[in-house]
C-alpha positions as CSV (number, residue, x, y, z in Angstrom):
1,X,0.1,-21.4,-7.6
2,X,3.8,-20.8,-7.2
3,X,5.0,-19.1,-10.4
4,X,8.5,-17.7,-10.3
5,X,8.5,-13.9,-10.0
6,X,10.5,-12.0,-12.6
7,X,11.8,-8.5,-12.3
8,X,10.2,-6.1,-14.8
9,X,12.4,-3.6,-16.5
10,X,11.2,-0.1,-15.5
11,X,10.5,2.6,-18.0
12,X,10.4,6.3,-17.1
13,X,8.1,8.6,-19.2
14,X,8.1,12.3,-18.4
15,X,7.0,15.7,-19.6
16,X,7.1,19.2,-18.1
17,X,4.5,18.3,-15.5
18,X,5.0,14.7,-14.4
19,X,7.4,11.9,-14.2
20,X,5.9,8.4,-14.4
21,X,7.1,4.9,-13.9
22,X,5.9,2.0,-16.2
23,X,6.7,-1.6,-16.6
24,X,4.8,-1.8,-19.9
25,X,2.2,0.1,-21.8
26,X,-0.8,-1.3,-19.9
27,X,-0.7,0.8,-16.8
28,X,1.3,3.4,-14.8
29,X,3.0,2.2,-11.7
30,X,3.9,5.5,-10.1
31,X,3.6,9.2,-10.9
32,X,5.3,12.3,-9.5
33,X,4.4,15.9,-10.0
34,X,7.5,17.9,-10.9
35,X,6.2,21.0,-8.9
36,X,5.5,18.9,-5.8
37,X,7.5,15.6,-5.7
38,X,6.2,14.7,-2.2
39,X,2.5,14.9,-3.2
40,X,0.5,11.7,-3.8
41,X,-0.4,12.1,-7.5
42,X,-2.4,8.8,-7.9
43,X,-5.7,8.4,-6.1
44,X,-5.2,4.9,-4.9
45,X,-2.1,6.0,-2.9
46,X,-4.2,8.6,-1.2
47,X,-6.7,6.0,-0.2
48,X,-4.0,3.8,1.2
49,X,-3.1,6.6,3.5
50,X,-6.5,6.0,5.1
51,X,-4.6,3.8,7.6
52,X,-4.2,7.1,9.5
53,X,-7.9,7.0,10.4
54,X,-7.2,3.7,12.3
55,X,-3.5,4.0,13.2
56,X,-2.8,7.8,13.3
57,X,0.7,7.7,14.8
58,X,2.7,4.6,13.7
59,X,6.2,4.2,15.1
60,X,7.3,1.9,12.3
61,X,6.1,1.5,8.7
62,X,7.3,-1.2,6.4
63,X,6.5,-1.1,2.6
64,X,6.6,-4.0,0.2
65,X,7.1,-2.4,-3.2
66,X,8.9,0.9,-3.8
67,X,7.9,1.9,-7.4
68,X,8.5,5.7,-7.7
69,X,8.4,6.0,-3.9
70,X,5.3,8.1,-3.6
71,X,4.0,6.5,-0.3
72,X,7.6,6.4,1.1
73,X,8.2,10.1,0.4
74,X,4.8,11.1,1.8
75,X,5.2,9.2,5.0
76,X,8.8,10.5,5.4
77,X,7.6,14.1,5.2
78,X,4.3,14.0,7.0
79,X,5.1,11.4,9.7
80,X,8.4,12.8,11.1
81,X,8.5,10.5,14.1
82,X,8.0,7.3,12.1
83,X,10.8,4.9,11.0
84,X,10.2,3.7,7.4
85,X,11.6,0.7,5.6
86,X,10.8,0.2,1.9
87,X,11.5,-3.2,0.4
88,X,11.9,-3.5,-3.4
89,X,12.9,-6.7,-5.3
90,X,14.1,-4.9,-8.5
91,X,17.4,-3.1,-8.2
92,X,16.7,-1.2,-11.5
93,X,13.7,0.4,-9.7
94,X,15.8,1.3,-6.7
95,X,18.4,2.9,-9.1
96,X,15.7,5.4,-10.1
97,X,15.3,6.8,-6.6
98,X,17.1,10.1,-7.3
99,X,15.0,10.6,-10.4
100,X,11.9,10.3,-8.2
101,X,13.4,12.5,-5.4
102,X,13.5,9.8,-2.8
103,X,15.4,11.0,0.3
104,X,18.7,9.3,1.0
105,X,18.8,6.6,3.6
106,X,19.2,8.0,7.1
107,X,18.4,7.1,10.7
108,X,14.7,6.7,10.1
109,X,14.5,5.8,6.4
110,X,16.0,3.0,4.4
111,X,15.4,1.2,1.1
112,X,16.2,-2.5,1.1
113,X,16.7,-4.6,-2.1
114,X,14.9,-7.9,-1.1
115,X,12.0,-10.2,-2.0
116,X,9.0,-8.9,0.0
117,X,7.6,-12.4,0.5
118,X,10.9,-13.4,2.2
119,X,11.3,-10.1,4.1
120,X,8.1,-10.6,6.1
121,X,9.3,-14.0,7.3
122,X,12.2,-12.3,9.2
123,X,12.2,-11.5,12.9
124,X,14.0,-8.1,13.0
125,X,11.0,-5.9,12.4
126,X,7.5,-5.4,14.0
127,X,5.9,-2.7,11.9
128,X,2.8,-0.9,13.2
129,X,1.7,-0.4,9.5
130,X,2.7,-2.7,6.6
131,X,1.9,-1.3,3.1
132,X,1.8,-3.8,0.3
133,X,1.8,-2.4,-3.2
134,X,4.1,-4.7,-5.3
135,X,2.8,-5.1,-8.8
136,X,4.9,-6.0,-11.8
137,X,4.1,-6.2,-15.5
138,X,2.1,-9.4,-15.0
139,X,0.0,-8.0,-12.1
140,X,0.3,-9.0,-8.5
141,X,2.9,-11.8,-8.0
142,X,1.1,-14.9,-6.8
143,X,3.2,-15.3,-3.7
144,X,2.2,-11.8,-2.5
145,X,-1.5,-12.7,-2.5
146,X,-1.2,-16.1,-0.8
147,X,-2.5,-17.3,2.5
148,X,1.1,-18.1,3.5
149,X,2.2,-14.5,2.7
150,X,-0.7,-12.9,4.6
151,X,0.0,-15.2,7.6
152,X,3.6,-14.0,7.6
153,X,2.5,-10.4,7.4
154,X,0.1,-10.8,10.3
155,X,2.8,-12.5,12.5
156,X,5.2,-9.7,11.8
157,X,2.9,-6.9,12.7
158,X,3.1,-5.2,16.1
159,X,0.4,-6.2,18.6
160,X,-2.0,-3.7,17.2
161,X,-0.5,-3.5,13.7
162,X,-2.3,-3.0,10.4
163,X,-1.6,-4.2,6.9
164,X,-2.8,-2.1,3.9
165,X,-2.8,-3.7,0.5
166,X,-3.5,-2.4,-3.0
167,X,-5.5,-4.9,-5.1
168,X,-7.1,-4.7,-8.5
169,X,-10.6,-6.0,-9.1
170,X,-10.1,-7.0,-12.8
171,X,-7.4,-9.5,-12.0
172,X,-8.7,-13.0,-12.4
173,X,-7.3,-14.0,-9.0
174,X,-8.9,-11.1,-7.1
175,X,-11.4,-13.4,-5.3
176,X,-8.6,-15.8,-4.4
177,X,-6.7,-13.0,-2.7
178,X,-9.9,-12.0,-0.8
179,X,-10.4,-15.5,0.4
180,X,-6.8,-15.7,1.6
181,X,-7.2,-12.4,3.5
182,X,-10.4,-13.4,5.1
183,X,-8.9,-16.8,6.1
184,X,-6.0,-15.0,7.9
185,X,-7.7,-11.8,9.3
186,X,-11.3,-13.0,9.6
187,X,-13.5,-10.0,10.4
188,X,-10.6,-7.7,11.1
189,X,-10.8,-6.5,7.5
190,X,-12.2,-3.6,5.6
191,X,-12.2,-2.8,1.8
192,X,-12.5,0.6,0.2
193,X,-12.8,1.5,-3.5
194,X,-9.7,3.5,-4.3
195,X,-9.9,7.2,-5.3
196,X,-9.7,7.9,-9.0
197,X,-9.7,4.3,-10.1
198,X,-12.3,2.0,-11.5
199,X,-10.5,-1.2,-10.5
200,X,-8.2,-0.5,-7.5
201,X,-9.4,-1.4,-4.1
202,X,-7.6,-0.7,-0.8
203,X,-7.6,-3.5,1.9
204,X,-7.2,-2.6,5.5
205,X,-6.5,-5.6,7.8
206,X,-5.4,-5.6,11.4
207,X,-4.6,-7.7,14.4
208,X,-7.2,-8.1,17.1
209,X,-11.0,-8.2,17.1
210,X,-11.7,-4.5,16.9
211,X,-14.1,-3.2,14.3
212,X,-13.8,-0.3,11.9
213,X,-14.8,2.9,13.7
214,X,-18.1,4.5,12.9
215,X,-18.2,7.0,10.1
216,X,-18.6,9.8,12.7
217,X,-15.5,8.7,14.6
218,X,-13.5,8.5,11.4
219,X,-14.6,11.9,10.2
220,X,-13.6,13.4,13.6
221,X,-10.2,11.8,13.3
222,X,-9.9,13.2,9.8
223,X,-10.7,16.6,11.2
224,X,-8.0,16.4,13.8
225,X,-5.4,15.1,11.3
226,X,-6.2,17.6,8.5
227,X,-3.7,20.3,9.5
228,X,-0.8,17.8,9.3
229,X,-1.7,15.9,6.1
230,X,-2.1,16.7,2.4
231,X,-4.7,14.1,1.7
232,X,-8.5,14.2,2.0
233,X,-9.0,11.8,4.8
234,X,-12.7,12.8,5.0
235,X,-13.2,11.3,1.6
236,X,-11.3,8.2,2.5
237,X,-13.5,7.7,5.6
238,X,-16.5,7.8,3.4
239,X,-14.9,5.3,1.0
240,X,-14.2,2.9,3.9
241,X,-17.8,3.3,5.1
242,X,-19.1,2.6,1.6
243,X,-16.9,-0.5,1.4
244,X,-18.6,-2.1,4.4
245,X,-21.8,-2.4,2.4
246,X,-20.5,-3.1,-1.1
247,X,-20.8,-6.5,-2.7
248,X,-17.1,-7.3,-3.5
249,X,-18.1,-10.8,-4.8
250,X,-19.1,-9.3,-8.1
251,X,-15.5,-8.9,-9.1
252,X,-13.0,-11.5,-10.4
253,X,-13.3,-15.1,-11.5
254,X,-11.9,-17.4,-8.9
255,X,-9.5,-20.0,-10.2
């Protein structure tokens, strides 16, 4: 399927505790705590940071989808040696960056207005971690869940790079996305139910033939990383381990 992607007009809703980004009334895209703008307020973003259990010190991170910039801000603060590029197709979303306390562009952080599906076909970046979280009002754009897109992502990763994607199990194309991921990454793939969500699932996919570390190894890495990070990586390790045995085929109706 190759439906044309349309930019969704962002809507900011806020109160004295939070600032949230919506594209429509069906679901929140991003949430920021006023008292702690760099915290990860939504559980699925905390699960996506589980890449630290597998790639604890990335030199370069690229992100497809900016939203309110929660992941970008967290990585900027807690990974001070990492260069970060966030790609967002919608200039109206980028225009909200000050409202969501995103840092200004500098020598290791930049926001690029571009189509993520085209960005990964370029040759000027080899990220160690590629985060894909690019939903609009209609869900995940078809071209960001295609075999062609995942192949481009894999090519652009560094030699031991990892892609992390946010998917939603109640989308009718969920199984198609999984088939595409397995076609490209084969067994170098792990799924974890996302924290605080009935439908979000985090996909970890990587280059090479390595397997997910044992639960004991992930818990030990979580212990080492704990002083430097404001997310519960112990819980994420358990989610990844649970995902190894979960029957993901129960979700979605393939088209």
